[in-house]
N, C-alpha and C positions, 0 to 999 in steps of 0.2 A: 504493500500500500504506500502511496505517496502522501507525505505530510506537507500539503501546500501551506497550511497555516504557519508552520515552523519557518519555511522559506520566506513567506511574506513578512514575518516579523523581523527576520534578519535583514532583508533587503530594505525595508522601510527604515530601519534604524541606521543603516549605512548611508542611505540617501539623505535622511534627515540631518546627518552629521556633515553633509556635503562631501563625502568621500566617493571616489571613483572606483576604489578597489576594496574587496573583502580581504580580511586577514586570513592566514592559513587555517586557524581554528574555525573561523566562520565558514570558510570553504568546506571544511570537513563536515560541519553540521548540515550544510546544504546537500552535500553528497549523501550523507546518512539519511536525510529526509526523502531522497528519491532512490534509495537502494543502490547507489553507485559505490562499488567496493573501494575502500581505502584501508591502509594499514592501521594497526593500533597506535595510538599516540596520546600525548597529553601536553598541557602548557605549564611550563615551569617559570616562576618569577625569581627564583634564587638558584644558586648552584646546587644546594642540598636537595631542593625539590627536583631538580633535573636528575640527580643521581638516584633518588628514590624512584622516579618514574622509569628510568632505564632498568633498574633492578626488577620492577614489576613487569615490564614488557619482556625482559629477558633477551639475551643475545646481543649482537651489535646493534646500535641505533644510529640514526641521523639526527643531528641537532641543527635547527634552522631559526634564524632571527624572525620575530614577529613584530612588525612595525608598519603602520599605515603609510609611512613616508618611503619605505623601501620595498619596491615591487620586485626588483631584480636582485634577489638575495645572494646569489653566487657572485655577481659582480661586486657586491659590497663586502665580500668576505664573510658573509653571514651564514654559511653552510659548512658543516663538518660532518663527514660521513664515516661509517665504519667504526664508531666510537664504542669501546667496550671497557667495562670496569668503572667503579664509582669515581675514582680520582680522575680518570681520563675524561669522564663526562663533566666533572666540575671544571676542569681546565678548558674544555671545549666551550662551556657556557661563558666563562670569563673572556676567552678569546673572541667569541662571536660578538658579545656586547661591546668590547673594545673596538673591534673592526667597524661595527655599525656606527659608533660615535665618530670615528675617524672619517668614515665615508660621508656622513650627512652633517655632522656638526652637533646638532642637538635633536636627534630623532625622538619621537614618542615610542618607547620600547615597551610593548605589552608583555613581552617575555620571550622565552625560547621554546620552540616546539621540539619535543623529543618524540621521535617517530621510529617505529619498527623498520628495520632495513629490509627492503625487498631485493630480490635478485633472481637470476636464472630466467629461463624462457626468452621471450622476444620483447624488446622495447618497442612500443608503438605510441603514437599520439592520437588522442581522441579529443575533438574540440568543436566549438561552434563560434561563429562570428556573425555580425550583422552586416550583410552586403548592401551597398547603396541601391543596387538594382533589384535583388531578389529577397531582401530581408534576411531572415534567419536561415543560415545554411550550416550544416554539420560537416565536419572534416575527419578524415582518417588517413593515417600514413605511418611510415616507419618512424620510430621515436628517437629520443636522445639526440646525439650529434648528427646522426644520419639524416634526420629530417632537414637540417640546415644545409647539408651538403648536397643531398640527392633531390630534395623537393618532390619526393615520390608520395604525393598526396592526392586524394580524390574527395569530391564534394557532392552533397545532395541537398535538396531543399528540405528543411525541417518542417514538420516531423517526418521521420522515416518509419516505415513498417518493417517487419522482420525480414521480408524478402529484399527490400532495398538496403537494409543494414548488411545483410550477407553479401549483396552485390558490391558493396563498398570494400569488403574484405578482399574480394576477387578483382577489384578495380585498380589496384596499384600494380606497378611493374614488378615489384618484388613479392607478389602474392604467394609464390611458391614457397617462400621462406616460412609462411604461416602454417603450411602443411607438413613441414619437417623436411630437412635436407640432410644428405649424407648419413642417413640412418638415425638422425635425431628425431625426437618426438615433435609432433605438430602441436599447435596451441588449441585451446578449447574455443572453437569458432563461435559456438552458440553463446558462450559467456561474453565474448568480445562483442558480438553483435548486440547482445542485451545492453551492454554499456552504451553503445552508440544510440540505441533506441531511447534509453533513459535520458541521456544528455539532450537528445533532440526534443523530447517531450518537455524537459525542464525549461529550455530556452523558449519554447513555444508558449508554455504556460506563463512565463514571466518575461514579457518583451523588453523590460528594462535591463535585462542581462545583455550587455553589449558584446562581451567576449567571454568565452569559457574554455579553459585549457586543462586537460589532464595529460601531463607530459613529464616523465614517461609513465605509460601504463605498462606494467609487467604482465605479459600474457604467457601463460604456461599451459601444460596439458590439463591442469586441474582448475583453471579459472583465470581471472584477470583482475588486477588491482592497481589503482592509481597511486603513484608515489608522490606526486606533486599536483596541487590544485591551484588554479589562478582564475579569479572571476573579476571582471570589470563590469561596472554598471553605468547606465546613463543617469546623469544628475538632473536633466531637464525632463519635462513631461513627454511621454512616448505616445504618439498617435499613429493610427493606421490610416492609409489613404482611403478616401471615399470611392467606392467602386459601384457603378450602376449595375443593376441586375441584367441577366442575359436577355430577359424580355424587354427591358428598357433599351438595351443596345439594338436589338433586332427591330424594334418599332421605328427607330430613326434611321438605321442603316438600310432598311427596306425602302424608305422614302428617298434616301440618297441614291441608291442603286436602281430603283424602279420609279423615278419621279413621273408625276403626271404633268408637271409644269416646271420650267426652268427660267429664272430671270438672270440676265447678264448685266451686272452693275458695272458701267463703264463701256457699254457696247458702243461700237463706232462704225462709221461708213468708210473710214480712212484706211487704205491698204497699209499693211505693215504694223498696225497697232494691235496689241494683244486682244482688245475688245472686239476688233474686226475678225481676227482669226478664230476666236471662240465662237462667234456667231456663225461664221461660215462652216465650221466643223459640225456644229449642231444641226444646221440646216442641210448641208450637203451630205452629212452622214446618214440622214434618213430618220432622225429622231422624230417620233410621231406625236409627242406631247406638245403642249403649248410652249412657245418660246417668247419671252418678254424682254426686249432690250430696254435698259434703263439709262437714260441720258437726258439731263435737263435742257440741253441745247438742240435736241432733234425731235422731230415729230414722227419720223419713220426711219428705220434702219434695215437695209436689205429686205425691203418689202414687208417688214413687220412694224406694227404700231409701237412707237417708243413712248415711254413714260418718264416724267421728270424725277420720280422717286418710286421705290418699290411699294410704298403705301398706297399709291394710286392705281396699282394693277388690280383689275377686277378679278375676284375669285382668289382661291388659295394658291400659294407658291410653295413647292416642295424643296427646291434647291435654289440658292442664290450663288452664282459664280461671280467672284470679285475680280475685276480687271482694271482697278483704279490704283493710283499710287498709295503707298502704305499709310501716309498721313490722313487720307480720306476714309480709311477702313473703319475706324471706330464709330464715326457718325452714321455711316451707312449700315453698320452692323446693328446699331440701336434701332434704326428704321426697320430692319429685318425682324428684330425682336418684337417690335410693336405690331408688325404685320402677322406675326405668328409663324415665321419661316423656321422649319425644324433643322435645316442643314445648310451650312455655308462652305463654299469651296474657295479658299483664299489663295489665289495665284500670286499676289504681289510679294516681292522681297522687301527687305529693309526693316526686318524685325530682329529677333535675338541673334540670327546668324551674322548680323553686322554690328552686334553689340547693343542694339536698341531693345534691351530686355524690358524696359519700362513700357514701351508701346505694346509689346507682346503681352505683358501682364495685364494691360488695360483691356485688350480684346478678349483675353481669357475671362476676366471678371464680367465683361458684358455678356459673353456667351453663357456663363453660369447663371447670371441674373435672369436671362430670358429663356434659358433652356435650349440654346442653339448648339448643336454639335458641329464642330469646325474641322475641316480637312485642311491641313497646312498650318501657317502660311509658307510661302517660298516653295511653291510646287508648280509642276507643269499641268496639273489638272488630273483628269481620270477618264478612263474608257470603260464602258460596260457593253459588250457587243450584243448580248441578247436583246437589248433595248435600242440598238443602233445609237448608243449614247457616246458621243465624242466631245466631252466638255474640257477641251484643252486648246492651247495655242500652238501645239506641235502638229506634226503630220498625222493625218487620219490613219486608222487601221481598222479593218473590218473583216478579217478572217476569223470566223467564229470557231471556237473549240473549247476544250475543257480546262485550260490552264489559266490560273489567276496569278498575276505577277505584281509585286509592289516594290517600291524603292524609296529611300529617304532622299536620294540624290537625283537631280534632274538629268545629269549626264548619264548616270547609270540607267535611268528611265529610257533615255534615247538609245542606249546600247541594247536594252531589252526590245525596243521597237524594231531596231535594225535586224537583230537576230531573228525575231519572230517573222519578219518579212522574208529574209533570206532563206530560212528553213521551212517556210510556209506553215509555221506552228500556229494552230488555231488557239485563240485566247478567249476566255470569258471576260477578263478584266485586266487592265493595267492601271495601277493607282499610285499617284505620288503622295508621299507623306510629309516630306520637308521637315519643318521644325517640330511637328507633332505637338502643337499647342493643346490639342484635344484628342481627336480621333487618332488611334495608333494601331499597332499590329493586332492586339487582342480583339479590338472592335471588328477589324476586317476578318480575322479568323472565325469569330462568332457568326458573321454573316455567311462566309464561304462554307462553313460547316453544313449549313442547311440549304445551300444554294445548289439546286439540281443541275445547274449549268456548269458547275465547277467540279473537276475531278482531282486536281492537284494544285497546290499553292506553292509559289516560290517567292521568297522575301529577301531583299537586300536591306540590312539594317546596320546602323552605326552604333546604336545603343537601344536599350529598352527603357521606356519611361516607368513602367511598372512590371518588373520581371515576373512577379508572382501571378498577376492577372494574365500575363502571356502564357505562363505554364499551365494555368487552369484551362484556358481556351485551347491550347495546343494539345493537351492530353485528351480532350474531347474529340477534336477533329481528326487527330492522327489514328484514332481507332477505325476511322472510315476512309480517310484520304491521306495521301502522302503530303507532308509539308517539308519543303527544302529551304534552308536558311543559309544565307551568306552573311556572316558577321564580320564587318570591317573592323580594323584596329586589332587584329589578331596578335600582334607583337607588343602592344601597349600593356605594360604591367602596372599594377597599383603603385601609387606614389609612396606608400609606406616602405620603410627599409626592410630588407629580407632578414629573417630571423627564425626562431623556433616557435613563435606564437602563431596561432591559427589565423589571426587577422593579417599578419604579414605574409603568410603563405598563400592567402587568397588573391593571387594575381588575377586581374579581371578576366583574362582569356581562359584560364584554367577553370574558374567558376562557371563561366559561360559554357565552356565545352561540356563539362560534366552535367550541368543542369539542362542544357538543350537536349542532350542525349536522354536524360531522365524524362523529359517531357515528350519524347517520341519523335522529335523532328530529325531530319537528316541534315547534317551540316556539310555544306559544300566548301571545299578549300579555296575556290576562286570563282570569279564571275562566269567564266565560260562553263565551268562544271555546274554551277547553279542552273544555267540556262539549258545545258544538255540534260541534266537530271529532269528538269521541268518538262522538257520536250519528250523524253523517253519513258519516264515512269508510267504515264497513263496508257502508253501503247503496250506495255509489257504485262503479261499475266502474273498473278501472284504465285510464287513458287509454293509447292506443296510439301517440300522436304529440303534437306540440306545437301543432298548428294549432287555435286557439280562434276560434270565430265567434259574434258577437253578433247576435241577431235581436230587434228591439224595435219596440213600437208607439208609442214616444214618443222624439223626438229628444233631449230633456233627459236621459232615463234612459240613452240610448245613450252620451252623453258621460260621465256618471258611471260607467257600467259599464266604459267604456274606461279611465278613470282607475284604477278598482279593479283591472282586469286588469294594468296596468303596475305598480301598487303591490304586487301579489301575485306578480310574477315570471312572468306568463302571456304567451304570444306570440300576438298577434292576427294571424290569417292574412292574408297579402297575396292577396286574391281574384284568381285568374287570369281572363282575359277570358271564357273559355267558361262558367265558373261564374257570373261576374257577369251574363252574358247570361241564364243559366238563372234566376237569382233575379229579374231584371227582368221576366220573363214573368208573375210573380205579384204584383208590387207596382205601385201606381198611378204615373203619370208624375211626380207631385209627391213621390213617396217617394225614397229614396236607397239605391242599392246600395252596393257597397264593403263596409267593415267598420268600424262596425256597419251592419247592413242594417235600414233604417228603413222599415217597412211602413205607417207612420202609424196614428193612433189610430182612424180611422173605418172600418177594414177589417172585413169579416165574418169569422166563424170559418174559412171556407175558405182565407183568405189565411194566417192563422196555421198552419193544418194543412199547406198546400202548402209553405210555406217551412221548417217544421220537418222535414217529410218529406224535402225536398231536402237539408237539413243532415245528416240521419241516413244517407241513402243514398249520398252522395258520399264515397268512401273517403279523400279528401284532408283532410276535416274531422275533427278528433280529438275535439272537445268543443263543446257548445252552451251559450251563456248567453242566456236568454230574458228580455226586459224587457216585462212586460205592463202595459197601461194600461187601467183600468176604464172601459168604455163600455157603453151599453145595447145597442149592435150586437153586441158579444161580451162577455156578462156573465162575471164571474170563474169561476163553476163550469163554464160552457161551455168556457172556455179550459182549465181544469184537466182536465176530462174528455177533451177532444180531445187534449191533450198526452199524457196517460197512455195513451190508446188507440193513438196513433201510436208512442209509445216502446215499448209492450209488443208491438205488431205486429212491430217490428224486432228486439226481443229474441228473439221466437220464431224469427226467421230467423238468430239467432246474431250480430246486430249490436247490441252493448250499449255505447253511448258515454256518458260523463258528460254529464248534462243538469241544469243548475241554473237557477232562475228567481227573478226579482225582481218582486213584484206591487205595483203602486201603485194605490190606489183607496180606496173606502169600506170599511167594516168587513167586507163580504162577502169581501174578499180573504183574510181570516184563515182562514175555512173552506176556501177554495180552496187555500191554501198547505198546510193540514193534509192535505187530500186528496192533493195531489201528494206530500207527504212519505210518506204511507202507502203510496205506490206507487213509492218509491225515486227520486223526482225531488226533489232538494233545493231547497226553495222557502221564501222568507221574504217576509212583507208589510212594506211601509214602509221597505225598506232596499235599496240597490244594493250596499253593501259586503259584507254578510254572506254571501250565496250565492257571491260571487266569492272571498272569503277561504277558504271551505270548499273550493272547487275548487282554489285555490292550494295549500292544505295537502295535498290528494290528489296534486297534481303534485309537490310538494316531496318527499313520501314516495316516490313512484314513481321519481323521479330518483335519490334516495339508495339505493334498493333495486336500482338497475341495470335497471329495467324499461322505461326510455325511452332 
């Protein structure tokens, strides 16, 4: 049972005294209240008391200074370990007090903590910190000095359940150490996972705990116990962000994406102006709803009646697109509020991105006051193809499909547009987010989750305004649809100095990486990968198992494809004898069965066809990776056409496995790859890495969605 009242009493006392840190004895009491194992110990105020405590504990002890002014006890010379015998304990007491006074001058010395010495097993760190993006996160890694050197730490959003806690133990690079190496015993993984759970529950129950460290924790075959406890608290009031409900989000997002009427504030007849481009895109794009230009100096714009203000538009307006300079936005936004407009699309720049935070704060306040949800500012607008809605000043795009793409950057938005056009990728939406003064990724995920027109979402983001809200939305949608994220700023680390404390170890990207994975999204390493994943994942069937088989016409490609499979977390099937024999019937004696299956480069189309057919018909094989080598015997388009014919034959029988292909050869392989792609076989020329990475992304999503 957890004694919340005991913890509340301790924390209230510490905060009332204006302290940011608990003393070691207070930390011990907090751990006891939540069943977090710590060694036997006591607080001595005199050398004789220390000696008596040591005798009661028995065996060697550790002596540590207890002072609210001294957080880094070792640095102050306030720790002596392995002390045994009454006289040695008395001497250690005197030395510690003397060192503390020399370190600080006149510290408040509560006493000396006399603690049972722990040893043996494996030293690990268990901790929690308050991340500015995600809130409370729990951390696990190798402890002691190793954590400072190796930074082998993994993070999860708190609280964690038993399964997530166990996944953390397997989530560090050195996880094998915990299972026992070189004949040594492994640690009690259940006991260690229980400590993680308890810490995560504690910091969730008490948001004022800013940082919590158990370092080291000695994990043995018989359990786990924390040798040192460090707890920091917030001295100011702790508040949670206000989050609208899913229903509230959907109510406005539906009007944003499916508007019955759109007003363009700053509409213009003048070529080259943003207000002119937005009007043209709305009209020429085929949007069927009402379009209302707003301009006090015009009566008509592009054949539509113009109004001096949005308040004079007859009937309701669902979306107001702003195409006026930043300084005019607040007044026009107030008019939208008085009109009852639910959604505003703020194209203008000149807000927080240029240092004008005050102006951005002003429009946020107006939006909150009137209940207007705002997209932007500093964006290119947005596209929603099911409604022929092109509310942007950029080039139009009307190829409908199932991919929704978002970006914080206008430049990245245009790269998305160009890629979509070049690859003929059908999209449901392209949305600019810019400064994210209001609407952000979790709002869009909430909409796309229930949008029948969207099958896959890809997002470029530089930060998350509310990481916890994002995770909540992502966990829901990724059970149904893949979400690909390109997180910019991958190499930017937290500003805090590196060290052995959880907060310092929580470099921004490591926290993002672990928690994005925890939320079920697929993280893309770069822009091109994000776009290729978005293009490919909806085309590829969900795998039904982990067994991947490589069939290749070139041994060199087979080696590279194998490496790529390992790099992307794919499991190469261990071919059973009967299947090995079946493949050998189709390949020459100088070929190689096993996995990869090397049919060699001089084989005719029939060999490719027979081996692909066998790979599709055997139920033990889950996915195929094809490595094609350009020869005159089997030209590229012959390979492409036979592959499509066989794959489609099996699809007609209800057997639809992921098939990806790497084509090596002269320029003819480009057309062959395009043909394969057009028939839902993911294929790339001149690369072994790309098709396998796409397959790996599909597998990563399927595992996270619980489909494997």
